[in-house]
C-alpha positions in Angstrom: 49.2 122.1 80.4 45.7 122.6 79.2 43.0 120.4 80.8 40.4 119.5 78.1 37.8 118.8 80.8 38.2 122.2 82.5 35.4 124.0 80.6 32.7 126.4 81.7 29.3 125.4 80.5 26.6 128.1 80.4 23.3 127.7 78.6 21.4 131.1 78.9 18.1 129.5 77.8 18.3 126.9 80.5 19.3 129.5 83.1 16.2 131.5 82.1 13.9 128.5 82.4 15.4 127.7 85.8 14.7 131.3 87.0 11.1 131.1 85.8 10.5 127.8 87.4 12.1 129.0 90.7 9.9 132.1 90.7 6.8 130.0 90.1 7.8 127.5 92.9 8.4 130.4 95.4 5.0 132.0 94.5 3.1 128.8 94.9 4.8 127.9 98.2 4.0 131.4 99.6 0.3 131.3 98.5 -2.4 129.8 100.7 -4.6 129.1 97.7 -4.1 127.6 94.3 -2.6 130.1 91.9 -4.9 131.2 89.1 -3.9 130.9 85.4 -3.7 134.7 85.3 -1.3 134.7 88.3 0.8 132.1 86.8 1.0 134.0 83.5 2.0 137.1 85.4 4.8 135.3 87.3 6.1 133.8 84.0 5.8 137.1 82.2 3.3 135.8 79.6 1.9 138.7 77.6 -1.6 138.1 76.3 -2.2 138.3 72.5 -4.1 141.4 71.4 -7.7 140.5 70.6 -8.8 141.4 67.2 
């Protein structure tokens, strides 16, 4: 018999956000100084907009 509550939930956007947050937490915990905005952007994969 099929159990209607036996479902697999996966939210790829949420998993991506958790991975980014985890990477940021790890980097912050390993750093002896406060992370700069540039370091945070690098960890999160932020690409600067072209100036023009």
